[in-house]
C-alpha positions, 0 to 999 in steps of 0.5 A: 605308788603301788595299786591293788590288782584283781583278776575278776575273770580268766578265758584260757586259750593256749596258742603258741604263747598265748595263754588265755585273756584275763579282766583285770580290776585297779582297785585304788582306780576304780579302773576294769580293763579287758581282755589283756592277753596273757603269755608264757614262754617255753622258757617259762618267762610269763608277760602280759599285753595291754589291748590293742586293736587291729590296724586297717587298711583303707578298705578296712581289711585287717593289715599283715605283716610279712609273716602274714599275721596281723598288725596290731596298734597299741591303745594303752601304753606304760611310760617304762619298762620298770612300770610295765613288768611291774604291771606284768608281775602283779596280774601274774600273781592275781591270776595265780592267787584266783586260779593256781592252774591258770597255765596249765594246758586246756584238757590236761 
């Protein structure tokens, strides 16, 4: 089954591979997903991460891994890598349709 995906908002933020956060509407499901992280690697590969929440310790402080980065827990996941890849491709296509310069560096 193929769904129609529309990017309704995009907030650019260039940090490492992060390029910004998108709000996506899955038209056929009448579902809006907020804060999808949109990434681009230096080799040109692009991907979308579903929303996640920080893992908290017993004191309510975000846990950090050995690199000092905050650990995140998945809130949603796809059944397979193929479905995830298809979703990413659809979101990236919808984002570029909305804004052809979405991956351009801020202020460039």
